[in-house]
Steps between C-alpha positions, in 0.01 A plus 500: 500500500652835397495839657220746432426868558175663606439872459228676699358660186425145372308376802475477874830410665310464828278230349802310369673507841175414679464188282858393575440541874175303467676218316793478742514171690820523706645851522473868411799713592534863399741788553293813443577867526130576547181306558162657568281316252212344699427239230856367506529521879175304536621242247821451701300458821272245332801306369647494851170372644498211252850394606726685256818639659482879451795726585551866411796732533395864484674835493502630857475867397188449288343276764545768763361771267198316360203465736311293244780243487519477878122463524479229232786302651364533853220269389721216369682228688774410252853612587671802353822681567606861459827617356672825406732519200873439509577829676241468775218741579416721204629250245255268328432130482378571149447148368180400328513125451305193603546123481211255468549131588866537398383465139431857387644839593359844430700820487463844343383849578162395640451582869221301665295818547163631394680789326710267286190312394283800415725790404849403393669353198665190643672181387536150635756244383397137555794261540507119493867413447635301798828694516312831517262366763796383709657848487176660621462232770852574626436873511169451682660278765776756562243779536289282732802433725591870508145629556341573833191299582203725551346452842129556516383697808 
């Protein structure tokens, strides 16, 4: 299976990601600069409830700034970690990638936000090559180890 590209002007990126989350059977792992899309957050929570391992690494700056993100994630029970960029506070964990069942990876400009879905020109690269998936898996695991687990009040 080859790689593919999806552009937001061609269709809903949210719907494509939602379907991948819904089809996941073992794991969904994502390193995301921003997430405030209630459809995608709900899909992740539903996947977790049906036994899929869900883990997120999020940019700590955006998490602290975005009330919507904090509210949406306060209602989920899957684990997530927060991380600044390489230079600490003020620098960005700017990744936008996700892995599904270790068989497909997504990356591109698309933030998992309502704004990206409705207003922006965005792109999403869909990867299937095992060597590419392994590179993303390695990067995710390093971010996960470095991130701080968010403690719910």
